[in-house]
SEDOLO-213557 format. One record per residue (C-alpha): residue in one letter; x, y, z. Coordinates in steps of 0.25 Angstrom, whole numbers, padded with zeros to 4 digits, always signed. Example, Ala and Ser with C-alpha at 12.3 -4.5 7.8 and 13.67 -1.06 7.14 Angstrom:
# residues 2
a+0049-0018+0031 s+0055-0004+0029 
//
This chain:
# residues 1058
m+0171+0149+0227 a+0169+0153+0212 q+0155+0150+0207 a+0153+0138+0198 g+0151+0147+0186 n+0165+0153+0187 s+0172+0140+0190 e+0178+0140+0176 l+0185+0153+0180 v+0191+0146+0192 d+0195+0135+0184 a+0202+0144+0174 f+0210+0151+0185 e+0214+0137+0190 q+0219+0133+0177 f+0226+0146+0176 f+0233+0144+0189 r+0237+0130+0185 n+0243+0135+0172 y+0250+0147+0177 y+0251+0147+0192 d+0252+0132+0197 n+0266+0134+0204 a+0262+0148+0210 i+0249+0142+0216 k+0257+0130+0222 q+0267+0140+0228 l+0256+0148+0234 a+0250+0135+0240 q+0263+0133+0247 r+0264+0147+0252 y+0249+0149+0255 p+0245+0156+0264 n+0256+0162+0272 e+0267+0165+0261 q+0258+0167+0249 r+0243+0169+0247 s+0242+0174+0233 l+0244+0169+0219 s+0249+0180+0209 i+0244+0178+0195 d+0248+0186+0182 w+0237+0191+0174 q+0245+0189+0162 d+0245+0174+0165 l+0230+0174+0167 y+0229+0181+0153 r+0237+0170+0146 f+0229+0159+0152 d+0215+0165+0149 p+0214+0180+0144 d+0199+0180+0147 l+0201+0176+0162 a+0212+0186+0163 d+0203+0197+0158 d+0192+0193+0167 f+0202+0194+0179 l+0204+0209+0175 n+0189+0212+0174 q+0184+0204+0186 p+0196+0203+0195 e+0188+0200+0208 q+0180+0188+0202 l+0192+0182+0194 q+0201+0183+0206 r+0191+0175+0215 y+0191+0164+0204 a+0206+0164+0203 e+0207+0162+0219 e+0196+0151+0218 a+0205+0144+0208 l+0217+0146+0217 r+0209+0140+0228 l+0205+0128+0220 y+0219+0126+0214 d+0224+0111+0215 l+0236+0112+0224 p+0246+0100+0228 i+0245+0104+0242 d+0233+0106+0251 v+0233+0121+0252 s+0220+0130+0250 l+0223+0143+0243 g+0209+0148+0248 q+0214+0162+0252 a+0224+0164+0241 h+0224+0176+0231 v+0226+0176+0216 r+0233+0189+0213 i+0234+0194+0199 r+0244+0203+0193 n+0251+0208+0181 l+0239+0214+0174 p+0239+0218+0159 e+0243+0233+0156 t+0228+0236+0152 e+0225+0233+0167 s+0236+0241+0173 p+0232+0255+0173 e+0239+0267+0179 i+0232+0271+0192 r+0228+0284+0185 e+0221+0276+0174 i+0212+0268+0183 r+0197+0271+0179 a+0183+0267+0184 r+0183+0256+0173 d+0194+0249+0181 m+0185+0247+0193 n+0185+0232+0198 s+0195+0228+0187 l+0209+0222+0189 v+0220+0232+0187 q+0235+0233+0190 v+0241+0246+0194 r+0256+0250+0196 g+0261+0260+0205 i+0269+0263+0218 v+0263+0261+0232 r+0261+0274+0238 k+0254+0270+0251 a+0252+0257+0258 t+0245+0254+0271 d+0249+0243+0281 v+0244+0229+0279 r+0231+0228+0288 p+0221+0216+0290 k+0208+0218+0283 i+0195+0211+0287 e+0189+0203+0275 e+0178+0196+0283 a+0174+0200+0297 a+0169+0190+0307 f+0159+0198+0316 e+0156+0191+0329 c+0142+0195+0336 q+0145+0199+0350 l+0131+0195+0355 c+0130+0181+0349 g+0145+0178+0343 t+0140+0175+0329 l+0151+0178+0318 t+0146+0186+0306 r+0156+0187+0294 v+0156+0200+0286 p+0165+0201+0273 q+0172+0215+0273 s+0173+0223+0261 s+0184+0234+0259 g+0174+0245+0264 n+0170+0247+0278 f+0170+0236+0289 q+0157+0228+0288 e+0150+0223+0301 p+0138+0213+0301 h+0124+0219+0302 e+0119+0209+0312 c+0124+0196+0318 q+0120+0183+0310 g+0118+0176+0324 c+0110+0185+0333 e+0106+0195+0322 r+0110+0207+0331 q+0118+0219+0325 g+0130+0216+0334 p+0139+0220+0341 f+0150+0212+0332 r+0165+0211+0334 v+0174+0206+0323 n+0180+0192+0325 f+0194+0194+0320 d+0197+0179+0320 q+0186+0175+0311 s+0187+0187+0302 e+0196+0187+0289 f+0207+0197+0287 v+0216+0200+0276 d+0228+0209+0275 s+0226+0222+0268 q+0233+0234+0263 k+0231+0247+0255 l+0241+0252+0245 r+0241+0265+0237 i+0248+0263+0223 q+0252+0276+0216 e+0256+0276+0201 s+0271+0274+0199 p+0278+0287+0195 e+0285+0281+0183 g+0271+0280+0177 l+0268+0295+0178 r+0272+0306+0170 g+0277+0319+0177 g+0265+0327+0183 e+0256+0315+0185 t+0251+0312+0199 p+0252+0297+0202 q+0238+0291+0205 s+0236+0280+0216 l+0227+0268+0219 d+0224+0261+0232 v+0226+0246+0232 h+0220+0237+0243 v+0228+0224+0244 e+0225+0212+0253 d+0231+0199+0259 d+0245+0195+0254 i+0248+0207+0245 t+0248+0217+0257 g+0261+0222+0262 e+0268+0219+0250 v+0271+0233+0245 t+0276+0246+0251 p+0274+0260+0247 g+0284+0264+0236 d+0283+0250+0229 n+0279+0250+0214 v+0268+0240+0213 s+0258+0233+0203 a+0244+0232+0210 t+0233+0223+0204 g+0219+0223+0209 v+0205+0227+0207 l+0201+0242+0206 r+0190+0246+0216 l+0182+0259+0219 e+0182+0266+0233 q+0172+0277+0235 q+0178+0291+0239 s+0172+0297+0251 d+0174+0309+0260 g+0169+0306+0274 q+0154+0303+0272 d+0153+0307+0258 k+0155+0297+0247 s+0160+0301+0233 p+0156+0296+0220 v+0170+0295+0216 f+0178+0282+0219 d+0193+0279+0221 f+0199+0266+0215 y+0207+0256+0223 m+0212+0243+0220 e+0210+0229+0227 g+0224+0224+0225 i+0226+0210+0220 s+0241+0210+0218 v+0252+0221+0221 e+0266+0218+0216 v+0278+0227+0218 d+0284+0231+0204 e+0299+0230+0205 e+0302+0236+0191 q+0306+0251+0192 f+0299+0257+0180 e+0289+0247+0175 d+0280+0257+0168 m+0291+0262+0159 n+0289+0252+0148 i+0303+0254+0141 t+0302+0248+0127 d+0313+0243+0118 e+0312+0255+0110 d+0314+0264+0122 k+0326+0256+0126 k+0332+0258+0112 k+0330+0273+0114 i+0336+0273+0128 y+0348+0265+0123 e+0350+0275+0112 i+0349+0287+0121 s+0359+0281+0131 n+0370+0279+0121 q+0369+0294+0116 d+0381+0303+0120 d+0371+0314+0124 v+0362+0305+0133 y+0364+0314+0145 e+0361+0327+0137 r+0349+0320+0132 m+0344+0316+0146 v+0346+0330+0151 g+0338+0336+0139 s+0327+0327+0143 i+0325+0332+0157 a+0316+0344+0159 p+0317+0350+0145 s+0308+0361+0150 i+0319+0366+0160 y+0331+0371+0152 g+0345+0369+0157 y+0349+0362+0170 e+0356+0351+0163 q+0364+0346+0175 e+0352+0345+0184 k+0345+0338+0173 l+0356+0328+0171 a+0356+0325+0186 m+0341+0323+0185 i+0344+0313+0174 f+0354+0306+0183 q+0344+0305+0194 l+0334+0299+0184 f+0343+0288+0181 s+0349+0287+0195 g+0361+0279+0199 v+0362+0264+0203 t+0357+0259+0216 k+0367+0250+0222 q+0364+0238+0231 l+0376+0235+0240 p+0380+0221+0244 d+0377+0224+0259 g+0363+0228+0255 s+0364+0243+0255 r+0360+0252+0244 i+0366+0264+0237 r+0355+0273+0230 g+0357+0276+0215 d+0346+0286+0215 l+0350+0301+0214 h+0344+0312+0222 m+0344+0326+0217 l+0340+0340+0223 l+0337+0352+0214 i+0338+0365+0222 g+0330+0374+0212 d+0327+0388+0209 p+0312+0390+0210 g+0311+0395+0196 t+0319+0393+0183 g+0314+0405+0174 k+0301+0399+0169 c+0293+0412+0168 v+0283+0419+0159 r+0282+0434+0155 g+0275+0444+0165 d+0262+0447+0157 t+0259+0432+0156 k+0245+0430+0162 v+0244+0419+0173 t+0230+0413+0176 l+0226+0413+0191 a+0217+0403+0198 d+0205+0412+0196 g+0207+0412+0181 k+0212+0426+0181 t+0225+0429+0174 v+0236+0439+0178 p+0250+0443+0172 i+0261+0434+0179 r+0269+0447+0181 e+0258+0453+0189 l+0256+0440+0197 v+0270+0438+0200 e+0274+0453+0203 s+0262+0454+0213 n+0266+0442+0220 l+0281+0445+0222 d+0278+0450+0236 d+0291+0444+0242 p+0300+0441+0230 k+0311+0432+0232 p+0323+0435+0222 i+0329+0425+0212 d+0341+0427+0203 d+0332+0432+0192 g+0319+0437+0199 w+0309+0435+0210 w+0299+0425+0215 d+0289+0425+0226 e+0279+0415+0233 v+0264+0417+0229 d+0251+0410+0232 l+0241+0410+0220 e+0234+0400+0212 v+0235+0398+0197 p+0229+0388+0187 s+0239+0377+0185 l+0241+0364+0176 q+0239+0352+0185 k+0245+0338+0183 d+0232+0332+0177 g+0231+0343+0166 s+0221+0352+0173 i+0222+0366+0178 a+0220+0369+0192 p+0224+0381+0202 q+0238+0379+0208 r+0246+0388+0218 a+0257+0397+0212 i+0267+0399+0223 k+0278+0408+0217 v+0280+0419+0207 w+0293+0422+0199 k+0298+0434+0193 r+0311+0433+0185 e+0319+0440+0175 a+0315+0438+0160 p+0324+0429+0152 e+0330+0434+0139 q+0319+0428+0131 m+0305+0423+0133 y+0296+0413+0125 r+0282+0417+0120 i+0272+0406+0117 r+0259+0408+0110 t+0249+0397+0109 s+0238+0394+0098 s+0227+0400+0106 g+0235+0413+0108 r+0241+0411+0122 e+0254+0418+0124 l+0265+0416+0134 e+0279+0421+0136 v+0288+0413+0145 t+0303+0410+0148 p+0309+0399+0140 s+0310+0390+0151 h+0295+0392+0155 p+0287+0378+0153 l+0273+0377+0147 f+0265+0364+0147 v+0265+0356+0134 d+0254+0346+0131 a+0262+0333+0130 a+0257+0318+0129 g+0258+0316+0144 g+0252+0329+0148 f+0258+0344+0149 q+0273+0345+0149 a+0280+0357+0154 t+0289+0362+0142 r+0298+0375+0143 a+0294+0386+0134 e+0307+0385+0125 e+0303+0370+0122 l+0289+0373+0117 d+0285+0371+0103 i+0275+0377+0094 g+0263+0368+0094 d+0265+0363+0108 a+0252+0362+0116 i+0254+0369+0129 a+0245+0369+0142 v+0236+0380+0143 a+0224+0384+0152 a+0213+0388+0142 p+0199+0392+0147 a+0193+0386+0134 i+0194+0373+0126 d+0205+0373+0115 p+0208+0362+0105 h+0220+0357+0113 t+0214+0358+0127 r+0213+0345+0135 s+0200+0349+0142 a+0192+0361+0142 e+0196+0371+0154 r+0185+0375+0163 v+0183+0390+0165 r+0177+0397+0177 p+0167+0408+0175 d+0178+0418+0179 g+0188+0413+0168 g+0197+0405+0177 i+0201+0391+0175 t+0194+0380+0183 v+0202+0371+0192 a+0199+0359+0184 a+0203+0365+0171 a+0212+0357+0161 a+0224+0362+0154 g+0223+0364+0139 t+0234+0366+0128 d+0237+0377+0118 r+0247+0375+0106 i+0259+0384+0105 a+0258+0393+0093 s+0271+0401+0094 l+0284+0402+0102 e+0294+0413+0102 t+0305+0419+0110 l+0306+0434+0114 e+0313+0443+0124 p+0305+0446+0136 d+0299+0460+0137 d+0299+0460+0153 d+0310+0459+0163 w+0303+0448+0171 v+0296+0435+0169 y+0286+0428+0179 d+0282+0414+0184 l+0273+0407+0194 e+0277+0394+0202 v+0265+0385+0204 e+0265+0375+0214 e+0264+0360+0210 t+0260+0362+0196 h+0270+0372+0192 n+0262+0379+0181 y+0252+0390+0179 v+0243+0396+0168 s+0250+0408+0161 n+0243+0415+0149 g+0235+0403+0148 v+0247+0393+0146 i+0251+0384+0157 s+0266+0387+0162 h+0275+0378+0170 n+0286+0381+0180 s+0295+0369+0179 q+0301+0359+0188 m+0313+0350+0185 l+0308+0340+0195 g+0295+0338+0187 y+0303+0334+0174 i+0311+0323+0182 q+0298+0317+0186 n+0294+0316+0172 i+0306+0309+0167 a+0309+0299+0179 p+0303+0285+0177 r+0298+0286+0191 s+0296+0299+0198 v+0289+0305+0210 y+0287+0321+0211 t+0284+0327+0224 s+0285+0340+0232 g+0292+0341+0245 k+0279+0347+0249 g+0273+0333+0246 s+0259+0331+0253 s+0260+0316+0254 s+0262+0311+0269 a+0273+0302+0264 g+0280+0314+0258 l+0293+0310+0251 t+0297+0298+0259 a+0286+0289+0265 a+0277+0288+0277 a+0268+0280+0286 v+0255+0287+0286 r+0242+0285+0293 d+0230+0288+0284 d+0217+0283+0278 f+0224+0276+0266 g+0221+0263+0273 d+0208+0259+0279 g+0208+0268+0291 q+0220+0276+0297 q+0232+0267+0295 w+0247+0268+0292 t+0251+0269+0278 l+0265+0269+0272 e+0265+0280+0261 a+0277+0282+0251 g+0282+0296+0248 a+0288+0301+0235 l+0302+0295+0237 v+0296+0281+0238 l+0286+0283+0227 a+0298+0287+0218 d+0306+0274+0221 q+0315+0271+0209 g+0312+0285+0203 i+0314+0299+0206 a+0307+0308+0217 a+0306+0322+0213 v+0303+0331+0225 d+0301+0346+0224 e+0302+0355+0236 l+0310+0346+0245 d+0314+0358+0253 k+0301+0363+0258 m+0301+0368+0273 r+0287+0368+0280 c+0288+0373+0294 v+0280+0381+0304 t+0284+0391+0315 g+0288+0387+0329 d+0276+0392+0336 t+0267+0383+0327 l+0258+0375+0336 v+0258+0360+0333 h+0247+0350+0337 a+0256+0339+0343 g+0252+0326+0350 n+0254+0332+0364 g+0248+0346+0362 i+0250+0358+0354 k+0265+0364+0353 p+0273+0374+0345 i+0281+0366+0334 r+0293+0373+0340 e+0291+0366+0353 l+0289+0353+0346 a+0302+0354+0339 h+0309+0358+0352 d+0304+0346+0359 a+0307+0337+0347 v+0322+0341+0348 a+0323+0334+0362 d+0320+0320+0357 g+0321+0320+0342 s+0333+0319+0332 i+0338+0332+0326 e+0343+0335+0312 e+0349+0348+0310 l+0346+0355+0297 e+0352+0368+0290 n+0340+0375+0293 g+0334+0368+0305 r+0332+0354+0310 t+0323+0342+0310 i+0320+0334+0323 r+0316+0320+0321 d+0312+0308+0330 v+0302+0317+0337 d+0291+0311+0346 f+0278+0319+0345 s+0266+0319+0336 v+0257+0330+0330 r+0243+0332+0325 t+0242+0330+0310 m+0232+0329+0299 t+0230+0316+0291 e+0226+0315+0276 t+0211+0313+0280 g+0212+0326+0289 a+0212+0319+0302 i+0221+0325+0313 v+0230+0314+0320 d+0243+0313+0328 r+0256+0310+0320 p+0270+0309+0324 v+0280+0319+0320 t+0293+0314+0314 a+0301+0327+0313 v+0301+0341+0318 h+0308+0352+0309 q+0314+0365+0313 y+0319+0375+0302 e+0324+0389+0301 t+0312+0398+0298 p+0312+0403+0283 t+0310+0418+0281 e+0295+0417+0278 l+0284+0410+0285 i+0269+0409+0282 d+0259+0413+0292 v+0245+0406+0290 t+0233+0409+0298 t+0219+0402+0297 e+0205+0407+0300 s+0205+0399+0313 g+0217+0407+0318 e+0228+0396+0316 r+0241+0403+0312 l+0254+0396+0307 r+0267+0401+0302 s+0275+0391+0292 t+0285+0391+0282 p+0280+0394+0268 d+0282+0380+0263 h+0274+0374+0274 p+0261+0367+0269 f+0247+0369+0274 f+0235+0360+0271 v+0225+0368+0263 y+0210+0363+0261 q+0205+0366+0248 n+0194+0360+0239 g+0192+0349+0249 s+0206+0344+0249 i+0219+0347+0257 v+0231+0353+0250 e+0244+0358+0255 r+0249+0372+0253 d+0262+0379+0257 a+0260+0390+0268 s+0265+0400+0257 s+0254+0396+0248 l+0243+0397+0258 e+0233+0409+0256 a+0222+0415+0265 g+0209+0407+0262 d+0216+0393+0261 r+0211+0383+0271 t+0221+0376+0279 l+0218+0364+0288 v+0216+0365+0303 p+0212+0354+0313 c+0197+0354+0316 g+0192+0362+0329 t+0183+0350+0333 p+0181+0336+0327 s+0169+0335+0318 i+0157+0328+0325 a+0150+0317+0317 a+0135+0314+0318 d+0137+0302+0327 g+0145+0310+0337 g+0159+0305+0332 t+0169+0313+0325 a+0167+0315+0310 t+0178+0309+0301 t+0177+0321+0292 n+0176+0336+0293 p+0162+0339+0288 a+0166+0353+0283 n+0178+0348+0275 p+0176+0333+0271 g+0189+0326+0271 l+0195+0333+0283 r+0194+0327+0297 d+0201+0334+0308 v+0205+0347+0300 e+0197+0358+0294 p+0201+0370+0284 s+0204+0383+0290 e+0205+0395+0281 i+0219+0403+0281 v+0216+0418+0283 s+0231+0422+0281 v+0244+0418+0275 r+0255+0427+0279 r+0270+0427+0275 d+0279+0430+0287 d+0293+0434+0285 d+0294+0442+0298 h+0294+0430+0309 d+0304+0427+0320 f+0303+0411+0319 d+0317+0405+0319 y+0312+0391+0315 v+0301+0384+0309 y+0296+0370+0312 d+0289+0358+0305 l+0285+0343+0309 t+0285+0330+0301 v+0273+0323+0304 e+0272+0308+0301 g+0262+0304+0290 t+0253+0316+0289 h+0264+0327+0288 n+0256+0338+0294 f+0253+0344+0307 i+0244+0354+0314 a+0252+0368+0316 n+0244+0379+0323 g+0231+0373+0320 m+0234+0370+0305 v+0238+0357+0298 v+0251+0359+0290 h+0260+0350+0282 n+0274+0346+0288 s+0288+0344+0282 e+0292+0331+0278 d+0304+0326+0286 r+0314+0325+0274 s+0323+0315+0283 a+0315+0304+0277 m+0321+0307+0264 h+0335+0304+0268 e+0333+0289+0268 a+0324+0290+0256 l+0335+0297+0248 e+0348+0289+0253 q+0343+0275+0257 q+0331+0276+0247 k+0321+0270+0256 i+0311+0276+0266 s+0308+0270+0280 v+0295+0271+0286 s+0293+0266+0300 k+0280+0271+0306 a+0267+0265+0313 g+0271+0250+0310 i+0275+0253+0296 n+0290+0250+0293 a+0293+0252+0279 t+0305+0255+0270 l+0301+0261+0256 k+0310+0262+0244 s+0313+0276+0239 r+0323+0273+0228 c+0322+0286+0221 s+0329+0298+0216 l+0325+0311+0223 l+0325+0324+0214 g+0322+0335+0224 a+0320+0350+0222 a+0321+0361+0232 n+0321+0376+0231 p+0331+0385+0237 k+0325+0393+0249 y+0328+0406+0243 g+0323+0404+0229 r+0336+0402+0222 f+0348+0393+0225 d+0360+0401+0231 h+0373+0395+0227 y+0380+0403+0239 e+0371+0396+0250 p+0372+0382+0255 i+0362+0373+0249 s+0356+0369+0263 e+0353+0384+0265 q+0345+0385+0253 i+0335+0372+0253 d+0328+0366+0265 l+0333+0352+0264 e+0342+0346+0275 p+0356+0342+0271 a+0354+0327+0274 l+0343+0327+0263 i+0351+0336+0253 s+0363+0327+0254 r+0355+0315+0249 f+0354+0322+0235 d+0365+0317+0225 l+0363+0330+0217 i+0358+0344+0221 f+0356+0354+0210 t+0353+0369+0211 v+0343+0372+0199 t+0346+0387+0196 d+0343+0395+0184 q+0355+0404+0179 p+0356+0412+0167 d+0366+0406+0157 e+0368+0412+0143 e+0372+0399+0136 k+0360+0391+0142 d+0350+0403+0138 r+0356+0402+0124 n+0353+0387+0123 l+0339+0389+0129 a+0336+0400+0118 e+0341+0390+0107 h+0332+0379+0113 i+0320+0388+0112 l+0322+0392+0098 t+0325+0377+0093 t+0312+0373+0100 n+0304+0384+0093 y+0310+0380+0080 a+0306+0366+0081 g+0292+0370+0085 e+0291+0379+0073 l+0295+0368+0064 t+0285+0358+0069 t+0274+0368+0068 q+0278+0372+0054 r+0278+0357+0050 e+0264+0355+0056 q+0257+0367+0052 m+0264+0372+0039 a+0265+0360+0029 s+0270+0368+0018 l+0284+0371+0026 d+0295+0360+0024 v+0298+0357+0038 s+0304+0343+0039 q+0302+0333+0051 d+0317+0332+0052 e+0319+0347+0054 i+0308+0347+0065 d+0315+0334+0071 e+0328+0341+0071 m+0323+0353+0078 t+0314+0346+0088 e+0326+0336+0092 t+0333+0348+0099 v+0321+0352+0108 d+0314+0338+0111 p+0318+0332+0124 d+0330+0323+0122 i+0324+0310+0127 d+0309+0308+0128 a+0304+0308+0143 d+0297+0295+0142 l+0310+0289+0136 l+0318+0295+0146 r+0310+0289+0157 k+0312+0275+0151 y+0327+0278+0149 i+0328+0281+0164 a+0320+0269+0168 f+0328+0260+0159 a+0341+0265+0164 k+0337+0263+0179 q+0332+0249+0176 n+0344+0244+0167 c+0356+0252+0170 h+0365+0250+0183 p+0378+0256+0180 r+0391+0254+0188 m+0403+0264+0188 t+0416+0263+0180 e+0429+0266+0187 e+0431+0279+0179 a+0417+0284+0184 r+0421+0280+0198 e+0434+0287+0197 t+0427+0300+0192 i+0417+0300+0203 r+0428+0297+0214 d+0437+0308+0209 f+0426+0318+0209 y+0422+0314+0223 v+0437+0313+0229 d+0441+0327+0222 l+0429+0334+0229 r+0432+0327+0242 s+0446+0331+0241 k+0442+0346+0242 g+0437+0343+0256 t+0450+0337+0262 d+0455+0350+0268 e+0452+0352+0283 d+0443+0364+0281 a+0437+0360+0268 p+0422+0355+0267 i+0419+0341+0262 p+0415+0343+0247 v+0407+0331+0245 t+0402+0318+0252 a+0401+0303+0248 r+0386+0305+0245 k+0390+0313+0233 l+0399+0302+0228 e+0387+0293+0228 a+0379+0303+0220 l+0390+0303+0209 v+0389+0288+0208 r+0374+0288+0206 l+0374+0300+0196 s+0385+0293+0188 e+0377+0280+0188 a+0365+0288+0183 s+0373+0294+0172 a+0377+0280+0167 r+0363+0276+0167 i+0359+0287+0158 r+0368+0280+0148 l+0363+0266+0151 s+0377+0263+0155 d+0381+0251+0164 t+0393+0259+0169 v+0396+0273+0175 e+0406+0279+0166 q+0416+0291+0169 s+0407+0300+0161 d+0396+0297+0170 a+0404+0301+0182 e+0409+0313+0176 h+0395+0317+0172 v+0390+0316+0187 v+0402+0323+0193 e+0399+0335+0186 i+0385+0335+0191 v+0389+0333+0205 r+0400+0343+0204 s+0389+0353+0199 c+0380+0350+0210 l+0390+0351+0221 q+0394+0365+0215 d+0380+0369+0217 i+0377+0365+0231 g+0389+0358+0237 v+0398+0371+0237 d+0400+0379+0250 p+0396+0393+0245 e+0406+0399+0255 t+0418+0391+0251 g+0415+0386+0237 e+0419+0372+0241 f+0411+0359+0239 d+0405+0356+0253 a+0397+0343+0255 d+0391+0348+0268 i+0383+0358+0261 v+0374+0347+0256 e+0377+0336+0266 a+0376+0344+0279 g+0369+0357+0274 t+0381+0366+0279 s+0394+0368+0272 k+0408+0367+0280 s+0409+0382+0279 q+0396+0384+0286 r+0399+0374+0297 d+0413+0381+0299 r+0405+0394+0300 i+0395+0389+0310 k+0407+0382+0318 n+0414+0396+0318 l+0401+0403+0323 k+0400+0393+0334 g+0414+0396+0338 l+0412+0411+0337 i+0399+0410+0347 a+0408+0402+0356 d+0419+0412+0357 i+0409+0424+0359 e+0401+0417+0370 e+0413+0416+0378 e+0414+0431+0378 y+0400+0433+0383 d+0393+0427+0396 e+0379+0427+0389 g+0385+0420+0376 a+0389+0425+0363 p+0380+0437+0359 v+0374+0434+0345 d+0377+0448+0340 i+0392+0446+0343 v+0392+0433+0336 l+0386+0439+0324 e+0396+0450+0324 r+0408+0441+0325 a+0402+0430+0315 e+0410+0436+0304 e+0422+0431+0311 v+0418+0417+0307 g+0414+0421+0293 m+0399+0422+0295 d+0390+0435+0292 q+0380+0438+0303 s+0367+0433+0296 k+0374+0420+0294 a+0379+0419+0308 e+0365+0422+0313 h+0360+0410+0305 e+0371+0401+0310 i+0368+0405+0324 e+0353+0401+0323 k+0358+0387+0317 l+0367+0385+0329 k+0356+0389+0339 q+0347+0379+0332 k+0357+0368+0333 g+0360+0371+0347 e+0374+0374+0345 v+0372+0388+0351 y+0362+0394+0360 e+0357+0407+0366 p+0359+0408+0381 s+0353+0422+0380 t+0347+0431+0369 d+0357+0434+0358 a+0368+0426+0364 l+0374+0412+0360 r+0381+0401+0366 t+0387+0388+0359 t+0383+0375+0365 
//
């Protein structure tokens, strides 16, 4: 009951309900309590009724909600129904009370706010006790104790016999309410490239539980509360925010944050009607990467996407385009040899010396060499700070015909190749910009040990002159730019993981990525690496963790769900993480070599044969694994993987004697600065501390088991063990390497060390084709939406893409997944005289524009008109501003749904039929499948969307036919015959390869009839040329036939067919 002094507030709410919500309350009364238990009110209605009352609701939400619910209880209804337990749920708060999650501050505590975002995790709906009725087991007296959100409260003594128990909870007399916990993460479209999305936990109760699933875009309104951080027994002075949810609504609108004005629409229509709209679009994508026009145009098509079709029978054909870039590791972004690189300890060393001293096992590329390294350098982070980051590769390449010398106002000097990007200080943070696109007067990011006029914050310096971890980047203005011929034959570069930049001559240099630019342009995008540490990975998972109260199952969305209705950019799709066959794995039924686990799994599981191995699914065993809290538990294995061993393995040994051999990409868990990070085996070094299970559980003072590891708070059943040696092993005799996919935790214990596992990429097949992800686990049965385009990147195994080898031999992706991509490009860097001339012209124009601008600002006496400057800068500015392009794409996807004209259909049909006709001969391969036909349709619809056209014209179809033809010539041609062969992508082997294997099997069968012991291997190899195969190729194919069980060895060095 409201107090008498506040009865006017209750009266005010009653009048408000009468004026605005009379019908809604009568409908609630008819449906209460089973079908509906809440009245939803709009804050804007309350503001129109009484602005003061509406403002009070924002500042004192708890109190005002009680008065509103009291008014609802007292409301005069025509039927005899009591709305005593009904809720009033407010929504649609003003913009001033709708901060981004990252903008929430201490001043917002206990106030009413509304946040928008995407549901990342959601627990099951569980009953939560609100008032517990305790029954004394001695006298039977009931004592009621209200329960807060903290620990479960029991009575101190019985109110009847005044004894201290024992008590038991009387569930019938207690009051329960449904409860659920959600984690809401900022929507990707609200972020600029490079920003990390923040999240907020929302606690919801009663009738708004179970209404949303991970991947949904929602608006959540509620009261912000604080929760103290703690680590075991120690409590921190720092608190976390969480929200007590009042209302949660699913937002159906795709891009609600875009805010497209009438002025924007006018500009969008103007661009769409221009004849060079495609060229302008290409000119706006990744301006710091010169060339690659066709790849950029394809990316534009992907951003606009085709039209999703809903068929009368309820089935759905996707409109989203999937694209795979098979890229060269570097594209010529280098600096001269005497450039000084800053190391993590603050010392500087010439990059020539750094690279040359680390070329221990150089791998050739067409214009130089590269090698793997493991060293730390200061690097610009996403938040603008400078912190140590791991450099993983060094590059030495032939110098181009010209270099670029950049001098800054403080005297720094740097010589770089024209395509080498530096960071320019822009309104939204630092933007990577190619050297030839820089202007005099641009403020570029530097690592300065002292405060200069342009520095964002002073950089802290260690006594030895090094930069502290918490330093911030400063800026320095460009004073001059000039081109010059290199005086050395070689240029050099580093590759830094994650941040892709380092400090050279005090200036921060970048090594660019095309995927990152698409993330900046797409209205909604998620960028992740194939190494992703989330247990949900790329798809989704049911995980058991401490997100809810105690250990309970939680549904967590992965990258493809979070990118729903947008683009998911996934780098390093092809990483292979495996261990050798003699590795001992802690399984549920004892410790076994992983080779034996794989062998046993074959008997019961289903096998998918791959070009370089196999995956065994539907297996029935569990392994010991580490949870996020450091606890060791049993978890089921969903797949076992077996692959051919790469040339090089990494041999890791710890101080306690554990030894493990793995592939270079296999991630280990490293404990540093009180937190757990992942690190590839090739990046480990002696002195790193990896995680191993504790020898014995820690004993608490009361005799029980302690919940934390006292020496290392935050770890429960694991402890750090120092690595004493990391050795590269290219002289081994392992034929195969193995890995497991462990549900939920994605790690397992191998030879006593906790290592990360591979993600079973088969879950992506459904996500890419059906655009949904099914999860069925632990009572959770859910289907999540993943209506997104996937932009994937994979690196060729041997450094450079080889047009004379089939695609399946060069990247570690199974054919079933490769075939889901509509377009596959090979990103290579080939010298081209005309392109190089255009590049030089571009540099000179950029410089002249910068000189004119500087003269006009600094030398008032010179007569330089603004028109002259505008004329020059027009040629070097991005054709379409990035923000406007984002709005253009969102507008087109919302309002433009083109259909095909007969001419366009005829063009696509003729191209498809003409290609197919080349495969009509009995011995000819099938050039292309119907899957490519659907890709052509999607691409041509995207082309029409760019023009904001309602119809797909013949010109659109001709446009995309050229792109698809180019892609097929890159990756769909059998290198041996020069003919198009769809099976190279669809099945992983060309027809000529299959014929060769068939002939080899026939040869073995013929020879084995001549020998009692079977066909001798050396004879088979000698006669392999009869079937057009050299000896090394024959050895390779025999190994594959043995693995597939099509031939076997009855005795040493003899073969028989099955």
